[in-house]
N, C-alpha and C positions, 0 to 999 in steps of 0.2 A: 602551557605555553602562553606567554604574554601576548596581548593583541598588538599588532603592528598596523600602522596606517599605511596607505599606499605609498606615501613618500618615504617611509622608513624601510621599505623592502629593499633587499640587496639589488644592485644594478643588474646582476645577471639573471634575475627572475624572468622566466620565459614570457614573451609579450602576450601570448594567449592567456596566461595566468593573470597578468595585470588587468586584462579586459574583464575577466570574470570577477576579479576582486573589486573592481570599481563599483559594481552593483551591490555587493554585500560581502561583509567579512564575518566569518563565524569563528569565535574563539572558544577553545575548550581546554580543560585541564584534565589530565588523567594520570593515574599512578602507573608507572611502568615496572614490570618485574626487573630485578637487578640484572639478569643475564641479557635482557633486551636493551636496557639502558647502556650497559657496557659495550655491547656489539654496535649500537648506534654511535656511541662516542668514538669507538675504534675506527669505524667506517669514515666518520667525519674527519678524524685526524689524518687518515690515509688519503682522503680525497677532499682537500680544502675548498674546492669549488662548490661543495655541497654544504648545506647547513641543516639544522633540525627541521626547519620549515619545509625545505625542498624535499627532504627525505620522507617526512610524514605525508606530504602531498603526493609524492610519487607512489608511495606504498598504498595509500588509500585509493588513488585512481587506478593503480594496477589491480588491486583486489576487486574493485567494482567491475573493471573491464573483464577480468578473468572469470567473474561470476555472473556474466550475462547482461550487465548494464550496457545498453546500446545507445550511447550518447556521443555524438561527434565531439562535443566539448570535452567530455571526460577522456575520451580516447586521445584527443589532442594534448591534454594536460599530461597524460601518461607518457606518450611518445616524446613530447617536448622535454619533459624532465629526464627521462631515461636516456635519450639519445642526443642530447645537446652536446655538440662537439667539444665544449669546454669542460664537461662534467667529469671526465676521467683522465684528462691529460696529465695532471700532476700526480696521479696515483701510481703505485708500483705493484 
């Protein structure tokens, strides 16, 4: 994933996310297995309010929450990404 500055983030990025990003941005690259990449692309095509950054952020925050990380900020990121009223409106 290419690094994005705070000003380059999509306008619909959750405000709590913006606050956390202001302090630090971590960029990483990883190879995705083809089935995972295809599923991610299909999801983003179906739900255009999501992008690869939001999807990865929601997945990582969800994984941490479900595996015992008790951080208000991480929980807020997870809930904010998953239940944003704009997130699934255009999907079918």
